C-alpha positions in Angstrom: 19.4 7.3 27.8 17.3 9.0 26.0 15.5 6.0 24.1 12.8 7.4 20.7 10.8 5.3 18.9 13.0 6.1 16.0 16.1 4.9 17.2 13.9 1.2 18.0 13.0 1.9 14.4 16.6 2.3 13.4 17.9 -0.4 15.2 15.3 -3.2 14.0 16.4 -1.7 10.1 19.7 -2.4 10.3 18.7 -5.6 11.6 17.0 -6.8 8.9 18.8 -5.2 6.1 22.3 -5.5 7.4 23.8 -2.2 6.3 23.8 1.3 6.5 22.6 1.7 3.1 19.8 -0.4 2.7 18.1 0.7 6.4 18.9 4.5 5.5 16.8 3.5 1.9 13.8 1.8 4.3 13.7 4.7 6.6 13.8 7.3 4.0 16.9 9.1 5.7 20.1 9.9 4.6 22.8 7.8 5.3 25.2 10.2 6.9 22.0 11.1 8.8 21.7 7.4 10.3 25.1 6.9 11.3 25.0 10.4 13.2 21.6 9.0 14.8 23.7 5.5 15.7 27.1 7.6 16.6 24.5 9.6 19.2 22.4 6.3 20.5 26.1 4.9 21.5 27.3 8.2 23.4 23.8 7.5 25.4 24.6 3.5 25.8 28.3 4.1 26.6 28.3 0.9 24.7 29.0 -0.2 20.8 25.9 -1.7 19.7 27.0 -2.5 16.2 30.3 -4.6 15.1 30.9 -2.3 12.3 33.4 -4.9 10.6 31.1 -8.0 9.8 29.3 -8.3 7.0 26.4 -8.2 6.8 26.5 -5.3 9.6 25.4 -6.9 12.9 24.2 -6.1 16.0 26.3 -6.7 19.6 25.0 -8.4 22.5 23.9 -4.6 24.1 22.5 -3.9 20.4 20.4 -7.6 20.5 18.6 -6.4 24.3 17.7 -3.1 21.9 16.6 -4.8 19.2 14.3 -7.4 21.7 12.9 -4.4 22.9 11.8 -2.9 19.4 10.1 -6.2 18.9 8.1 -6.3 21.1 7.5 -2.2 22.0 7.4 -1.7 18.3 4.1 -3.6 17.4 2.8 -2.3 20.7 2.8 1.4 19.5 1.3 0.0 16.4 -1.4 -1.1 17.4 -2.1 1.9 19.9 -1.5 3.9 16.8 -4.5 2.0 14.4 -6.7 2.0 17.4 -6.8 5.7 17.7 -6.9 6.3 14.1 -10.6 4.2 14.4 -11.1 6.0 17.3 -10.8 9.5 15.1 -12.2 8.2 12.2 -15.2 6.5 14.3 -14.6 2.9 12.8 -13.5 1.4 16.4 -14.9 2.3 20.4 -16.2 1.3 23.0 -20.4 0.2 23.2 -21.5 -0.9 26.4 -25.4 -1.1 26.7 -27.6 -1.7 29.8 -30.8 -2.9 29.2 -33.7 -1.8 31.9 -36.0 -4.1 29.4 -36.0 -7.6 30.3 -38.1 -9.0 26.9 -35.3 -6.8 25.0 -32.5 -9.3 25.0 -34.2 -11.5 22.7 -34.5 -8.4 20.5 -31.1 -6.8 20.8 -28.9 -10.1 19.8 -30.4 -10.2 16.6 -29.5 -6.2 16.1 -25.9 -6.7 17.6 -25.3 -9.5 15.4 -26.0 -7.3 11.9 -23.9 -4.4 14.2 -20.7 -6.7 14.5 -20.4 -7.5 11.4 -20.5 -3.8 10.2 -17.9 -2.8 13.4 -16.1 -5.6 14.4 -13.7 -3.3 16.3 -16.3 -2.0 17.9 -16.2 -3.2 21.4 -19.1 -4.5 22.7 -20.6 -5.4 26.2 -24.0 -5.7 27.3 -25.4 -5.4 31.5 -28.4 -5.5 32.5 -30.1 -2.6 33.3 -32.0 -4.1 36.4 -29.7 -4.5 38.6 -28.1 -0.9 38.5 -28.9 2.5 38.3 -28.3 2.3 34.5 -28.9 6.0 33.7 -26.2 7.0 35.9 -24.4 5.0 35.1 -24.7 6.6 31.6 -23.6 10.0 32.7 -20.8 8.3 34.8 -19.5 7.0 31.1 -19.4 3.6 32.7 -22.4 2.3 30.4 -23.0 3.7 26.8 -26.2 3.1 25.7 -29.4 2.6 27.6 -32.8 0.5 26.5 -35.3 1.7 28.3 -39.0 2.2 28.6 -39.2 5.5 30.8 -37.7 8.7 29.4 -36.4 11.5 31.5 -35.0 14.7 32.1 -31.6 14.8 32.2 -28.4 16.8 31.3 -26.0 15.5 28.5 -28.5 12.9 27.9 -30.2 12.4 24.7 -33.1 10.0 24.6 -33.9 8.5 20.6 -37.5 7.0 20.1 -36.7 3.4 18.9 -40.3 2.1 18.5 -43.5 1.3 19.9 -45.0 -1.7 21.2 -48.3 -3.1 22.5 -48.1 -4.3 26.1 -50.7 -7.5 25.4 -52.6 -10.3 27.8 -51.1 -13.7 26.9 -53.2 -17.0 28.0 -53.9 -20.3 26.8 -56.4 -21.0 24.5 -58.5 -23.2 26.9 -58.6 -20.0 29.7 -61.6 -18.6 30.4 -60.9 -15.0 29.9 -59.5 -16.4 26.3 -62.8 -15.7 25.6 -62.8 -12.1 26.3 -62.3 -9.3 23.4 -59.8 -7.4 25.8 -58.8 -7.9 29.5 -59.2 -5.5 32.2 -56.8 -4.9 35.7 -60.4 -6.8 37.6 -59.2 -10.1 35.8 -56.4 -10.5 37.1 -57.5 -10.6 40.4 -57.7 -14.3 40.9 -55.3 -14.9 38.7 -51.5 -16.3 38.9 -49.5 -13.9 36.7 -46.2 -14.7 35.5 -43.8 -11.9 35.5 -40.3 -11.5 34.8 -38.1 -11.0 37.9 -37.8 -7.8 38.0 -39.6 -4.9 40.1 -42.9 -4.2 39.7 -42.4 -0.1 38.6 -40.5 -1.5 35.5 -43.3 -4.0 34.5 -45.9 -2.5 32.0 -48.4 -4.6 33.7 -48.3 -2.8 37.1 -47.3 0.2 36.5 -49.9 0.8 33.1 -52.8 -1.2 34.7 -52.8 -2.8 38.1 -50.8 -0.2 40.2 -53.3 2.7 39.3 -55.9 0.3 39.8 -55.0 -1.1 42.9 -55.5 -4.7 41.8 -53.0 -7.2 43.1 -52.8 -10.6 41.8 -53.7 -13.6 43.9 -49.8 -14.5 42.9 -47.1 -13.2 41.5 -44.5 -15.9 39.4 -40.9 -14.8 38.5 -39.4 -16.5 35.1 -36.3 -15.9 33.5 -37.0 -16.9 30.3 -39.3 -15.7 27.3 -39.7 -19.4 26.1 -40.4 -20.6 30.0 -43.0 -18.0 30.6 -44.8 -19.2 27.1 -45.1 -22.5 28.4 -46.4 -22.5 31.6 -49.0 -20.0 30.3 -50.0 -22.7 27.8 -50.5 -25.2 30.4 -52.7 -23.3 32.4 -49.9 -22.5 34.8 -50.9 -18.8 34.8 -50.8 -15.5 32.0 -49.0 -13.3 31.1 -48.5 -10.0 29.9 -45.8 -9.3 27.3 -44.5 -7.0 24.9 -46.8 -7.7 21.1 -43.1 -8.5 19.2 -42.5 -10.6 21.8 -45.2 -12.9 21.0 -45.9 -12.5 17.3 -42.0 -14.0 16.6 -42.7 -16.8 18.5 -44.7 -20.1 17.2 -46.7 -21.5 19.7 -50.1 -19.4 18.5 -52.2 -22.4 18.3 -51.5 -23.1 22.3 -52.6 -19.4 23.0 -53.8 -16.2 23.3 -53.1 -12.5 23.3 -55.4 -9.6 23.8 -55.2 -6.0 24.4 -54.9 -4.4 27.8 -58.4 -2.3 27.9 -60.7 -1.8 25.2 -57.7 0.6 23.0 -54.8 -1.4 24.7 -51.9 -0.4 25.6 -48.9 1.4 23.5 -45.6 1.9 25.0 -42.5 3.1 23.8 -39.1 1.7 23.7 -35.8 4.4 23.7 -32.2 4.6 23.6 -30.5 6.8 25.8 -27.0 8.1 25.0 -24.4 10.9 26.2 -25.8 13.8 24.2 -22.1 14.1 22.2 -22.2 10.6 21.3 -25.6 10.0 19.4 -24.3 10.7 16.5 -21.4 9.1 16.4 -21.3 6.9 13.1 -21.3 3.6 15.0 -23.6 4.7 17.8 -26.4 6.3 15.0 -25.5 3.0 12.7 -26.5 0.6 15.9 -29.4 2.9 16.5 -30.4 2.9 13.0 -30.6 -1.1 13.2 -32.7 -1.1 16.5 -35.3 1.0 14.3 -35.8 -1.2 11.5 -35.3 -5.2 13.8 -38.3 -5.1 15.4 -40.0 -3.3 11.9 -38.6 -6.7 10.2 -39.6 -9.2 13.5 -43.2 -7.5 12.4 -43.4 -8.1 9.1 -42.1 -11.4 9.2 -44.6 -12.6 11.5 -47.6 -11.1 9.5 
């Protein structure tokens, strides 16, 4: 049998309308065309689909089987059509994000909360980009956006600047180094440095300060959560280096101090990497706008 969607819609319309005339009006075709369509379908099936002498017109046992198929299939088709319409209009899609910046989880969550309210039909998922090659995964279309502070020249990939931040030294207000106006690499040599569980090349304190100076801290302790890092710092269990926006958004200022790294401080930039043909997609463009505005709000709120 060559069953088409129109056949399923026809069977469903006749069942609901109870007669050919009303079903034809609902389907916006003539009653003659509808009768011809039913006859052709019954010829294919080899059985009668309707009990014609009944009023209202009812389905035969075979017709009921076709109706059950219509009730199952047509809603799925309608949902698929709506999904494709959303894709065409830019209201729907997939947004899988990989993050190479560990501290960015805390910054990104408020961004995504705002994004979900405006784009409820976009499938959003987050993958920590620290456990796999995030940028190659972007090129393979396994993820759709990568948050990174290390832009590269890659074919078909755009790096959109999000915002600048300053990695700052964080210590207890009672720590001896708290009296210094700024810290340098040598100051870390006899310290316990508390970091995120990330390879050293991806930590600003190592890549921008300690590794170029050839300095190794006395101990490196890895901690997953920013709040725990700050608690350990406040209790003088070690020192840390965190993005300035992370520290400004936490209300423990009386327990710790922040100092610049080197006399002039260090400035880093965060980027969003996207595939070039998707950077201007409506929901992607809106997310990039949000990622650039939420950090500013954090800074103003903490000022």
